[in-house]
VMD Tcl script that draws the C-alpha trace (Angstrom):
set ca {
  {-77.38 82.14 98.96}
  {-75.39 82.69 95.71}
  {-74.41 79.55 94.04}
  {-70.61 79.51 93.36}
  {-70.71 77.04 90.60}
  {-70.55 79.55 87.81}
  {-67.45 81.04 89.39}
  {-65.75 77.69 89.59}
  {-66.77 76.97 85.96}
  {-64.96 80.37 84.94}
  {-61.76 79.52 86.75}
  {-61.83 76.00 85.28}
  {-62.07 77.39 81.71}
  {-59.49 80.16 82.09}
  {-57.01 77.67 83.78}
  {-57.46 75.01 80.98}
  {-56.95 77.85 78.35}
  {-53.68 78.93 79.70}
  {-52.02 75.62 79.20}
  {-53.73 74.99 75.88}
  {-52.40 78.30 74.55}
  {-48.79 77.60 75.85}
  {-48.64 74.23 74.27}
  {-50.50 75.36 71.01}
  {-47.92 78.07 70.86}
  {-45.36 75.64 69.65}
  {-47.35 74.82 66.71}
  {-48.14 78.44 65.91}
  {-44.42 79.45 66.04}
  {-42.88 76.18 65.25}
  {-43.24 75.99 61.45}
  {-41.40 79.29 61.33}
  {-38.74 78.83 63.94}
  {-38.77 75.12 64.53}
  {-39.70 73.42 67.97}
  {-36.53 73.87 69.62}
  {-35.39 74.51 73.24}
  {-35.52 78.20 72.58}
  {-39.13 78.02 71.46}
  {-40.24 76.25 74.44}
  {-38.09 78.49 76.84}
  {-39.79 81.55 75.27}
  {-43.20 80.25 75.71}
  {-42.65 79.20 79.31}
  {-40.99 82.58 80.02}
  {-43.79 84.45 78.32}
  {-46.61 82.45 80.18}
  {-45.09 82.80 83.71}
  {-44.25 86.46 83.23}
  {-47.63 87.13 81.87}
  {-49.44 85.30 84.76}
  {-47.32 86.92 87.43}
  {-48.30 90.36 86.14}
  {-51.99 89.27 85.92}
  {-51.89 88.09 89.56}
  {-50.62 91.22 90.81}
  {-52.91 93.45 88.75}
  {-56.05 91.25 89.31}
  {-55.53 91.37 93.17}
  {-55.24 95.05 93.19}
  {-58.27 95.48 90.91}
  {-60.36 93.09 92.87}
  {-59.63 95.12 96.15}
  {-61.36 98.16 94.46}
  {-64.65 96.59 94.37}
  {-65.24 93.12 92.81}
  {-67.81 92.63 90.24}
  {-68.88 89.86 87.98}
  {-69.23 92.19 85.07}
  {-65.49 93.36 85.38}
  {-64.44 89.71 85.44}
  {-66.56 89.17 82.28}
  {-64.85 92.05 80.53}
  {-61.46 90.64 81.38}
  {-62.50 87.07 79.97}
  {-63.98 88.76 76.88}
  {-60.97 90.71 76.03}
  {-58.78 87.63 76.43}
  {-60.98 85.65 74.25}
  {-61.00 88.32 71.49}
  {-57.14 88.60 71.71}
  {-56.65 84.80 71.37}
  {-59.14 84.74 68.39}
  {-57.23 87.44 66.66}
  {-53.87 85.56 66.77}
  {-55.18 83.32 63.93}
  {-54.91 86.40 61.63}
  {-52.26 88.50 63.14}
  {-49.60 85.80 63.63}
  {-48.21 86.08 60.17}
  {-47.46 89.90 60.13}
  {-46.31 89.69 63.64}
  {-43.73 86.96 62.82}
  {-42.72 88.84 59.58}
  {-42.15 92.03 61.57}
  {-39.81 90.40 64.33}
  {-37.82 88.36 61.67}
  {-34.80 90.53 61.64}
  {-34.17 90.25 65.32}
  {-32.44 86.94 65.00}
  {-33.63 83.49 66.28}
  {-33.71 84.12 70.09}
  {-34.96 87.59 70.12}
  {-37.51 86.89 67.31}
  {-38.87 83.74 69.13}
  {-39.19 85.76 72.39}
  {-40.78 88.74 70.75}
  {-43.37 86.82 68.83}
  {-44.39 84.92 71.77}
  {-44.68 88.11 73.91}
  {-46.69 90.01 71.24}
  {-48.98 87.21 70.57}
  {-49.49 85.64 73.95}
  {-48.60 88.00 76.61}
  {-51.70 90.08 76.56}
  {-54.25 87.27 76.80}
  {-52.28 85.29 79.40}
  {-51.92 88.30 81.56}
  {-55.65 88.88 81.39}
  {-56.21 85.20 82.49}
  {-53.73 85.71 85.21}
  {-56.10 88.35 86.60}
  {-59.05 85.71 86.91}
  {-57.86 83.77 90.08}
  {-57.22 86.50 92.41}
  {-60.43 88.26 91.23}
  {-62.43 85.05 91.81}
  {-61.05 84.59 95.15}
  {-62.39 88.05 96.12}
  {-65.79 87.34 94.71}
  {-65.94 83.98 96.39}
  {-64.62 84.96 99.89}
  {-67.68 86.10 101.83}
  {-65.62 86.98 105.00}
  {-62.02 87.09 106.15}
  {-62.10 83.78 107.94}
  {-62.51 81.72 104.63}
  {-59.91 83.52 102.43}
  {-57.51 80.69 102.90}
  {-59.86 78.03 102.04}
  {-61.38 79.89 99.15}
  {-57.99 80.67 97.81}
  {-57.00 76.89 98.00}
  {-60.04 75.86 96.31}
  {-59.72 78.27 93.41}
  {-56.16 77.50 92.61}
  {-56.94 73.86 93.01}
  {-59.79 73.99 90.56}
  {-57.77 76.11 88.02}
  {-54.77 73.88 88.36}
  {-56.84 70.59 87.86}
  {-58.39 72.18 84.78}
  {-55.01 73.19 83.36}
  {-53.91 69.39 83.87}
  {-57.01 68.37 82.01}
  {-56.25 71.04 79.28}
  {-52.56 70.11 78.98}
  {-53.39 66.44 78.44}
  {-56.26 66.89 76.06}
  {-54.18 69.34 73.91}
  {-51.18 67.18 73.34}
  {-52.99 63.77 73.29}
  {-56.08 64.62 71.27}
  {-57.06 68.22 70.45}
  {-54.05 69.44 68.19}
  {-54.17 66.15 65.95}
  {-57.85 66.30 65.57}
  {-58.78 69.90 65.58}
  {-55.67 71.57 64.05}
  {-54.31 74.82 65.63}
  {-56.54 77.49 64.17}
  {-59.82 75.57 65.20}
  {-58.31 74.86 68.59}
  {-57.41 78.53 68.97}
  {-60.91 79.49 68.04}
  {-62.44 77.08 70.48}
  {-60.32 78.46 73.16}
  {-61.61 81.92 72.31}
  {-65.14 80.60 72.44}
  {-64.74 79.09 75.73}
  {-63.39 82.47 77.21}
  {-66.32 84.31 75.56}
  {-68.72 81.78 77.07}
  {-67.04 82.29 80.50}
  {-67.29 86.12 79.93}
  {-71.14 85.66 79.33}
  {-71.30 83.47 82.50}
  {-69.75 86.14 84.44}
  {-72.11 89.00 83.01}
  {-75.20 86.92 83.61}
  {-73.79 86.46 87.33}
  {-73.77 90.29 87.62}
  {-77.48 90.15 87.16}
  {-78.19 87.10 88.86}
  {-79.81 85.43 85.94}
  {-79.52 81.76 84.64}
  {-79.25 82.12 80.96}
  {-75.40 81.80 81.14}
  {-75.50 78.02 80.66}
  {-77.32 78.51 77.24}
  {-74.67 81.08 76.17}
  {-71.91 78.55 77.37}
  {-73.29 75.84 74.90}
  {-74.01 78.23 71.99}
  {-70.98 80.43 72.05}
  {-68.50 77.58 71.45}
  {-70.39 76.25 68.68}
  {-70.70 79.71 66.91}
  {-66.87 80.46 67.52}
  {-65.86 77.08 66.34}
  {-67.89 77.70 63.10}
  {-65.95 80.99 62.85}
  {-62.59 79.08 63.50}
  {-63.40 76.80 60.51}
  {-63.39 80.04 58.38}
  {-59.81 80.86 59.65}
  {-57.10 80.65 56.89}
  {-56.32 77.08 57.54}
  {-54.88 76.42 54.14}
  {-54.19 78.28 50.81}
  {-53.02 77.13 47.52}
  {-50.82 79.33 45.45}
  {-49.11 79.34 42.13}
  {-46.51 78.27 41.42}
  {-46.39 76.54 44.84}
  {-49.17 74.07 45.74}
  {-49.79 72.93 49.21}
  {-50.68 69.44 48.93}
  {-50.96 68.35 52.68}
  {-50.92 69.94 55.95}
  {-51.40 67.96 59.18}
  {-50.89 68.57 62.85}
  {-49.57 65.22 64.11}
  {-48.85 64.47 67.82}
  {-45.15 65.15 67.09}
  {-44.87 67.94 64.43}
  {-46.48 70.25 61.88}
  {-46.20 68.38 58.52}
  {-46.53 69.89 55.09}
  {-46.12 68.59 51.63}
  {-46.03 70.92 48.76}
  {-45.07 71.06 45.09}
  {-42.61 73.80 43.90}
  {-41.77 73.90 40.18}
  {-40.61 70.30 39.30}
  {-39.96 69.11 43.04}
  {-42.07 67.91 45.79}
  {-41.02 68.68 49.46}
  {-41.70 67.51 52.90}
  {-41.51 70.06 55.50}
  {-41.45 68.83 59.24}
  {-41.85 71.84 61.76}
  {-40.82 74.16 58.84}
  {-37.61 72.35 58.11}
  {-37.07 70.49 54.76}
  {-36.59 66.74 55.03}
  {-37.33 65.39 51.76}
  {-37.05 66.60 48.18}
  {-37.91 64.48 45.12}
  {-38.57 64.97 41.49}
  {-42.27 65.01 40.95}
  {-42.27 63.07 37.76}
  {-39.70 60.20 38.50}
  {-39.72 60.23 42.44}
  {-35.93 60.37 42.52}
  {-34.28 62.26 45.31}
  {-32.87 65.61 44.48}
  {-31.46 66.28 47.97}
  {-27.72 65.87 47.65}
  {-27.22 64.31 51.06}
  {-29.64 61.46 50.22}
  {-27.45 60.76 47.30}
  {-24.28 60.82 49.21}
  {-25.79 58.48 51.82}
  {-25.70 55.80 48.93}
  {-21.87 55.66 49.44}
  {-21.84 53.29 52.40}
  {-23.17 50.39 50.39}
  {-20.16 50.38 48.29}
  {-18.22 49.22 51.27}
  {-19.86 45.84 51.22}
  {-19.38 42.95 48.81}
  {-23.06 42.28 48.60}
  {-26.29 43.69 49.75}
  {-27.08 43.21 53.47}
  {-29.43 44.44 56.10}
  {-29.84 48.16 56.65}
  {-31.55 50.01 59.46}
  {-32.76 53.65 58.82}
  {-33.59 55.62 61.88}
  {-35.83 58.55 60.60}
  {-37.90 57.79 57.49}
  {-38.81 61.19 56.18}
  {-40.19 60.73 52.71}
  {-38.44 57.27 52.34}
  {-35.85 58.34 49.61}
  {-33.00 56.70 51.35}
  {-34.98 53.45 52.02}
  {-36.15 53.35 48.46}
  {-32.49 53.81 47.19}
  {-31.14 50.80 49.13}
  {-34.16 48.69 48.43}
  {-33.63 49.10 44.75}
  {-30.04 47.96 45.20}
  {-31.12 44.56 46.73}
  {-30.72 45.59 50.39}
  {-33.12 44.48 53.06}
  {-34.41 47.65 54.61}
  {-35.89 48.31 57.99}
  {-36.84 51.78 59.25}
  {-37.81 53.31 62.49}
  {-40.06 56.42 62.45}
  {-41.41 58.02 65.63}
  {-44.35 59.75 63.87}
  {-46.87 57.54 62.21}
  {-48.16 60.47 60.12}
  {-44.76 60.67 58.45}
  {-44.95 56.99 57.50}
  {-48.38 57.54 55.95}
  {-47.19 60.61 54.13}
  {-44.21 58.72 52.73}
  {-46.62 56.13 51.19}
  {-49.26 58.59 50.05}
  {-47.03 61.31 48.56}
  {-43.63 59.79 48.07}
  {-44.51 56.59 46.63}
  {-42.82 54.44 49.52}
  {-44.22 51.02 48.80}
  {-44.52 48.41 51.90}
  {-41.82 46.23 50.24}
  {-39.26 48.97 50.22}
  {-38.90 49.04 53.96}
  {-40.54 47.45 56.96}
  {-41.40 50.58 59.14}
  {-41.70 50.39 62.74}
  {-43.42 53.49 64.43}
  {-41.20 54.07 67.59}
  {-38.33 56.18 68.92}
  {-35.16 55.22 67.35}
  {-33.03 54.73 70.63}
  {-35.92 52.87 72.23}
  {-36.11 50.59 69.27}
  {-32.33 49.77 69.49}
  {-32.90 49.04 73.08}
  {-35.77 46.40 72.52}
  {-34.37 44.78 69.53}
  {-31.80 41.92 69.40}
  {-31.46 42.17 65.59}
  {-28.12 42.87 63.91}
  {-27.56 45.02 60.92}
  {-24.72 45.56 58.51}
  {-25.49 49.38 58.07}
  {-27.21 51.67 60.34}
  {-28.24 55.24 59.02}
  {-29.40 57.91 61.49}
  {-31.30 60.44 59.44}
  {-33.35 61.86 62.25}
  {-31.96 65.23 62.71}
  {-33.52 68.63 61.28}
  {-32.09 71.98 61.20}
  {-34.68 73.16 63.85}
  {-34.08 70.32 66.30}
  {-31.52 67.60 67.07}
  {-32.94 65.09 69.46}
  {-30.34 65.20 72.07}
  {-30.69 61.53 73.15}
  {-29.72 60.45 69.64}
  {-26.27 61.81 69.53}
  {-24.86 60.91 72.81}
  {-21.98 58.45 73.86}
  {-24.55 56.13 75.21}
  {-26.73 56.25 72.07}
  {-23.53 55.31 69.92}
  {-22.53 52.59 72.22}
  {-26.21 51.12 71.80}
  {-25.68 51.47 67.82}
  {-22.35 49.68 68.00}
  {-24.13 46.74 69.90}
  {-26.54 46.30 67.04}
  {-23.94 46.40 64.23}
  {-22.56 43.06 62.80}
  {-18.80 42.71 62.70}
  {-17.49 45.01 60.00}
  {-20.68 47.00 60.11}
  {-20.98 50.69 59.27}
  {-22.78 53.69 60.88}
  {-23.81 56.78 58.81}
  {-25.08 59.79 60.43}
  {-26.55 62.75 58.35}
  {-26.56 66.20 59.96}
  {-26.58 69.76 58.88}
  {-23.82 72.23 59.68}
  {-23.05 75.86 58.76}
  {-19.44 74.86 57.81}
  {-17.27 71.47 57.41}
  {-15.56 72.16 60.80}
  {-18.55 73.35 62.66}
  {-18.28 72.68 66.45}
  {-21.52 70.43 66.07}
  {-19.75 68.35 63.61}
  {-16.45 68.14 65.58}
  {-18.24 67.26 68.80}
  {-20.37 64.65 66.99}
  {-17.24 63.12 65.61}
  {-15.56 63.00 68.92}
  {-18.42 61.35 70.42}
  {-18.67 58.59 67.65}
  {-15.06 58.17 67.99}
  {-15.21 56.96 71.49}
  {-17.00 53.87 70.10}
  {-15.48 53.41 66.66}
  {-11.88 53.13 65.40}
  {-12.40 55.10 62.19}
  {-14.43 58.12 61.47}
  {-14.80 60.00 58.15}
  {-16.90 63.05 57.17}
  {-18.46 63.48 53.68}
  {-19.35 67.06 52.96}
  {-22.05 67.87 50.36}
  {-21.83 71.83 50.34}
  {-19.00 73.83 48.68}
  {-17.12 76.04 49.88}
  {-16.30 74.57 53.25}
  {-17.81 77.59 55.02}
  {-21.34 77.00 53.36}
  {-24.40 75.82 54.97}
  {-25.14 72.15 54.12}
  {-25.28 68.57 55.15}
  {-22.25 66.54 56.27}
  {-22.48 62.69 56.36}
  {-20.46 61.13 59.01}
  {-19.30 57.51 58.53}
  {-17.90 55.18 61.36}
  {-16.64 51.57 61.76}
  {-14.15 49.57 63.26}
  {-12.71 48.48 59.87}
  {-11.15 50.87 57.27}
  {-13.79 53.01 55.49}
  {-12.43 52.51 52.05}
  {-14.27 51.88 48.67}
  {-13.13 51.02 45.05}
  {-13.38 54.61 43.76}
  {-14.36 53.23 40.30}
  {-17.61 52.04 41.87}
  {-18.96 55.60 42.17}
  {-18.74 55.98 38.37}
  {-17.39 58.78 36.33}
  {-19.71 61.78 35.73}
  {-18.78 61.93 32.06}
  {-20.13 58.38 31.62}
  {-23.62 59.80 32.40}
  {-23.68 62.96 30.48}
  {-26.57 61.80 28.30}
  {-28.60 61.02 31.39}
  {-28.84 64.34 33.50}
  {-30.30 62.88 36.77}
  {-27.69 60.08 36.89}
  {-25.00 62.40 36.04}
  {-25.90 64.76 38.91}
  {-26.09 61.76 41.29}
  {-22.65 60.74 40.33}
  {-21.26 64.30 40.63}
  {-22.68 64.67 44.16}
  {-21.23 61.22 45.34}
  {-17.83 61.83 43.87}
  {-17.58 65.49 45.30}
  {-18.30 64.11 48.72}
  {-15.96 61.14 48.55}
  {-13.15 63.26 46.86}
  {-13.52 65.85 49.81}
  {-13.79 63.34 52.76}
  {-11.76 64.13 55.86}
  {-11.13 62.90 59.24}
  {-12.64 65.65 61.68}
  {-10.31 67.38 63.99}
  {-11.82 66.66 67.33}
  {-9.25 68.24 69.58}
  {-10.91 70.21 72.26}
  {-14.30 68.97 71.08}
  {-16.58 67.98 73.91}
  {-17.85 64.37 74.00}
  {-21.71 64.36 74.05}
  {-23.50 62.49 76.86}
  {-26.93 61.98 78.27}
  {-25.80 64.22 81.20}
  {-24.12 67.05 79.20}
  {-25.27 67.84 75.80}
  {-25.22 71.47 74.25}
  {-26.41 70.56 70.85}
  {-29.51 72.89 71.13}
  {-27.32 75.74 71.56}
  {-24.99 74.92 68.69}
  {-27.89 74.21 66.27}
  {-29.42 77.73 66.85}
  {-27.22 79.41 64.10}
  {-27.77 76.42 61.78}
  {-31.67 76.66 62.26}
  {-31.71 80.46 61.61}
  {-29.62 80.28 58.49}
  {-31.54 77.24 57.01}
  {-34.92 78.85 57.69}
  {-33.87 82.22 56.33}
  {-33.03 80.30 53.11}
  {-36.31 78.42 52.99}
  {-38.35 81.53 53.68}
  {-36.51 83.44 50.92}
  {-36.60 80.68 48.38}
  {-40.22 79.67 48.89}
  {-41.92 82.87 49.97}
  {-42.98 81.25 53.19}
  {-45.73 83.78 53.83}
  {-47.82 81.99 51.04}
  {-47.98 78.89 53.14}
  {-50.60 79.66 55.77}
  {-50.28 78.39 59.20}
}
mol new
graphics top color blue
foreach p $ca { graphics top sphere $p radius 0.5 }
foreach p [lrange $ca 0 end-1] q [lrange $ca 1 end] { graphics top cylinder $p $q radius 0.2 }
display resetview
């Protein structure tokens, strides 16, 4: 009687690879498009559509005469396609770029992942036909096959998010998936002849393909751009690179920190503008920074005598801030935790809370709701100030107006400080809020003319004066209040994300940064 263990091994491998590829797809496409709601929706859509086609085709093909050799061919083709994505993803992404964010994400996901996922969808119905020896056991056989495949998918999903991506990186993980499928193909081919050598192939092939994965283009260094660091953390794709005189931190392909390579001073205009709130206090106090990034804002306040605490959800970002952006442990006491959770768990009070956790690609919806700002207010000392940094396509963007309307439900005074010019230009806007008047002594910002001999200081003063001189109270009429229940920020950030990333790709020749 034929042993069905090899068949269950094949189903387990294919089931696990489906979920691994679906999750890993966020890191394949995320550096270009951002890990947004659109990306997840596209990947889930492509996965389900491909599997449904695979189920239908696989069932019909199995009825024409099930053979282990045919199953091996399906697995082998899927493995080779998955391996090829390591090299074809960049030209595919470049080809679909003109389609716009939503269409480009969907097209790239389809071209890269639909074929292998459809092939893997064929495995289960084909395995059922191979396993069922008579009509009376079809139901039990189908149940067992789908149960085994689903359990393997669960294991694959957990292993991918909790361990494999941070440890292996994306290219090596993809190569290992390809190796596993080719090993499954050899198991099927050996099953066709009734031999027992499949287990040897199942061990040797992943090792060989894993070695091939190490030869994939994991990292390249170009001139004048130098990629200093690249890491797949549990939360994001992280890159540090030098470009001309500046050093950049990119998180999921979006720029989060820019500093001068020689001095370490920030050259990001919004980081300079975030220094304005300290002039609303008679003396340095205690500041909480939610979203550390490279640590530029934390260091600016520390140098002015403030006691700084920071909350950063990704421990790898905190390590990068110290290693590549000279953030000293004295500059900020860093807690690795979600910002909202931190506020819920602490009873400490702060004079100033700065939220700098939003990128162009993704705005954590739970950080911009009425419930969140109510929590923020409960952690501010009397007379405390909230500062929120975000990116918009224009000063009166619906995102800015809705965010202002939401903050205004908790604070008496709300003022916006724009950093871009003219008003319909993509750029950062810093939102300030407090129950006291948001006034400063304008002389405190200094005159740009006083610092003409000092180019960097002159630039800082220009940016701060520009933002303060153009401050405005946002028009919130008709703007919806954001809540945990209703929050369309992902839809609004689509255009911002696309415009910002087009600028990044154009300026930095993105295709020279391998991912």
